[in-house]
C-alpha positions as CSV (number, residue, x, y, z in Angstrom):
1,M,35.4,182.8,113.1
2,S,34.6,179.8,111.0
3,L,31.3,179.4,109.2
4,K,30.3,176.6,111.6
5,A,31.2,178.7,114.7
6,K,29.3,181.7,113.3
7,Q,26.2,179.5,112.7
8,K,26.3,178.2,116.2
9,S,26.7,181.7,117.6
10,Q,23.7,182.9,115.7
11,L,21.7,179.9,117.0
12,R,22.7,180.7,120.6
13,D,21.5,184.3,120.3
14,K,18.2,183.1,118.7
15,K,17.5,180.4,121.4
16,K,18.6,182.7,124.3
17,Q,16.0,185.3,123.1
18,K,13.2,182.7,122.8
19,R,13.9,181.5,126.3
20,A,14.2,185.0,127.7
21,N,10.7,185.7,126.4
22,M,9.1,183.0,128.5
23,K,7.0,184.0,131.5
24,T,8.0,183.0,135.0
25,E,4.9,180.9,135.5
26,E,5.4,179.2,132.2
27,V,8.9,178.2,133.2
28,R,7.7,176.9,136.5
29,I,4.9,174.8,135.0
30,I,7.0,173.3,132.2
31,S,9.9,172.7,134.5
32,E,7.7,170.6,136.7
33,Q,6.4,168.6,133.7
34,I,10.0,167.9,132.6
35,V,11.1,166.9,136.1
36,F,8.2,164.5,136.6
37,A,8.9,163.0,133.1
38,F,12.5,162.3,134.2
39,L,11.5,160.8,137.5
40,E,9.0,158.5,135.8
41,E,11.1,157.5,132.8
42,F,14.3,156.3,134.6
43,D,15.0,153.8,137.4
44,L,17.0,156.0,139.7
45,K,17.3,153.6,142.7
46,N,20.9,153.1,143.9
47,K,22.2,155.5,141.3
48,Q,24.7,158.3,141.2
49,I,23.1,161.3,139.5
50,L,24.5,164.7,138.6
51,I,22.1,167.6,137.9
52,Y,22.7,171.2,137.1
53,L,21.1,174.0,139.1
54,P,19.6,176.8,136.9
55,Q,21.6,179.9,136.1
56,E,20.2,183.1,137.7
57,N,17.8,185.0,135.4
58,S,18.3,182.6,132.5
59,N,14.9,180.9,132.4
60,E,16.7,177.5,132.2
61,V,14.5,174.5,133.0
62,D,14.3,174.8,136.8
63,T,15.9,171.8,138.6
64,W,15.5,172.9,142.2
65,F,12.4,170.8,142.5
66,L,14.3,167.8,141.1
67,M,17.0,168.3,143.6
68,D,14.5,168.3,146.5
69,E,12.8,165.1,145.2
70,L,16.1,163.2,144.8
71,L,17.4,164.3,148.2
72,K,14.3,162.6,149.7
73,Q,15.4,159.3,148.4
74,D,17.9,157.4,150.7
75,N,19.2,155.3,147.9
76,V,20.4,158.1,145.5
77,E,23.7,159.9,145.6
78,L,23.3,163.4,144.2
79,F,26.0,165.6,142.7
80,I,26.0,169.1,141.1
81,P,28.7,170.5,138.8
82,V,31.0,173.1,140.2
83,F,32.8,175.4,137.7
84,D,36.5,176.4,138.1
85,A,36.9,179.8,136.6
86,E,40.7,179.5,136.2
87,T,40.7,176.1,134.4
88,N,37.3,176.3,132.8
89,T,36.6,172.8,134.1
90,I,33.7,171.1,135.9
91,T,34.0,169.1,139.1
92,P,31.1,167.0,140.5
93,R,30.4,167.7,144.1
94,K,28.2,165.6,146.3
95,I,25.4,167.4,148.1
96,N,22.8,166.5,150.8
97,D,19.8,168.1,152.4
98,E,22.0,170.2,154.6
99,T,24.1,171.7,151.7
100,T,23.8,175.5,151.4
101,F,24.5,177.4,148.2
102,Y,25.9,180.7,147.1
103,K,25.9,182.4,143.6
104,G,28.9,181.1,141.8
105,R,30.4,181.6,138.4
106,F,28.0,182.8,135.7
107,G,25.3,183.2,138.4
108,I,25.1,179.4,138.8
109,P,24.5,178.1,142.4
110,A,27.5,176.5,144.0
111,P,27.7,174.6,147.3
112,E,29.4,176.4,150.2
113,G,32.8,175.1,151.2
114,I,33.8,174.0,147.7
115,D,37.4,175.0,148.4
116,Q,37.6,171.9,150.6
117,P,38.1,168.6,148.7
118,D,35.4,166.1,149.4
119,E,35.3,162.3,149.2
120,S,33.7,162.2,145.8
121,T,36.5,164.3,144.3
122,R,39.3,162.3,146.0
123,L,38.0,158.8,145.1
124,G,36.4,159.6,141.7
125,I,32.9,158.7,140.8
126,E,31.1,156.9,138.0
127,L,27.9,158.8,137.3
128,D,24.9,156.9,136.2
129,Y,22.9,159.9,135.0
130,I,24.0,163.4,134.0
131,V,21.3,166.0,133.6
132,I,22.6,168.8,131.3
133,P,21.4,172.3,130.6
134,L,21.4,173.6,127.0
135,L,20.4,176.4,124.7
136,G,19.3,174.1,121.9
137,F,19.2,170.5,120.6
138,D,18.5,168.7,117.4
139,L,17.0,165.3,116.4
140,N,20.4,163.7,116.3
141,G,21.2,164.5,119.9
142,N,23.5,167.4,119.2
143,R,23.5,169.9,122.1
144,L,24.0,173.7,121.8
145,G,25.7,175.0,124.9
146,H,27.1,178.4,125.8
147,G,30.3,177.8,123.7
148,N,33.0,177.5,126.3
149,G,33.3,173.7,126.0
150,S,33.3,173.0,129.7
151,Y,30.5,170.5,129.6
152,D,32.0,168.7,126.5
153,R,35.3,168.3,128.3
154,F,33.6,167.1,131.4
155,L,31.4,164.6,129.5
156,K,34.4,163.1,127.7
157,R,35.9,162.2,131.0
158,Q,32.8,160.2,132.1
159,S,32.1,156.6,131.7
160,S,30.6,155.5,128.3
161,R,27.7,154.0,130.3
162,S,26.8,157.4,131.9
163,I,23.4,158.4,130.5
164,K,23.4,162.0,129.3
165,V,19.9,163.7,129.6
166,G,19.2,167.2,128.4
167,F,16.4,169.3,129.9
168,A,14.9,171.7,127.4
169,Y,11.8,173.5,126.2
170,E,10.2,172.4,122.9
171,I,11.1,175.9,121.5
172,Q,14.8,175.0,121.8
173,L,14.5,172.2,119.2
174,V,16.6,173.1,116.1
175,Q,14.8,171.3,113.3
176,K,17.5,172.0,110.7
177,G,20.2,170.5,112.9
178,I,23.1,172.0,114.9
179,P,26.5,172.1,113.3
180,A,28.6,169.6,115.2
181,H,32.3,169.7,116.0
182,K,34.5,166.7,116.6
183,N,34.9,167.7,120.3
184,D,31.1,168.0,120.9
185,V,29.5,165.4,123.1
186,G,25.9,164.5,122.2
187,L,23.0,163.6,124.4
188,D,21.4,160.2,124.9
189,Y,18.0,161.7,125.7
190,C,16.4,165.1,125.8
191,I,13.2,165.8,127.8
192,T,10.8,168.6,126.9
193,E,7.3,169.4,127.9
194,D,6.0,167.5,124.8
195,S,8.4,164.6,124.3
196,I,11.2,162.4,125.6
197,Y,13.6,162.2,122.7
198,K,16.0,159.2,122.6
199,F,19.0,159.4,120.3
């Protein structure tokens, strides 16, 4: 393991532990603050938006409320990322208010019936906003993920105009910076309970 990889691994462990120490009510309150900030900051009308759904028992910023709010809007197309365990890739899947979910890879919610190709997969999509989970971020927009590279590969395939927004707690800010690799894809924004960081 290289020095850079070792440093990132240590950062992951540290940030995972900080997040694990958060109380359920604290996660709920802060998650709502972050979701409201996102909804107020960006013009989402007539946009195609991909949001993650939180991993089970991870204390990730909860986006179920955001999903519900976006599905109420007739002029928004909403997608979630589906993980392929064999290829370690992400495919965006369009959802609606009738979509049901099951516990997928890594305990991440996935829509029922994903073995059937849908229109969004066949035709391809150009996402306007991509809401991304993370373990840490720094003031240069570098994102610390889980280390398998699936989001980086997915983000590289997206349009350069797609706006990448991280959802995080302020405790996930890495003041000293995150060691960046040439294959890492950074954020355009990161929203916490305290700030909207623009990079």
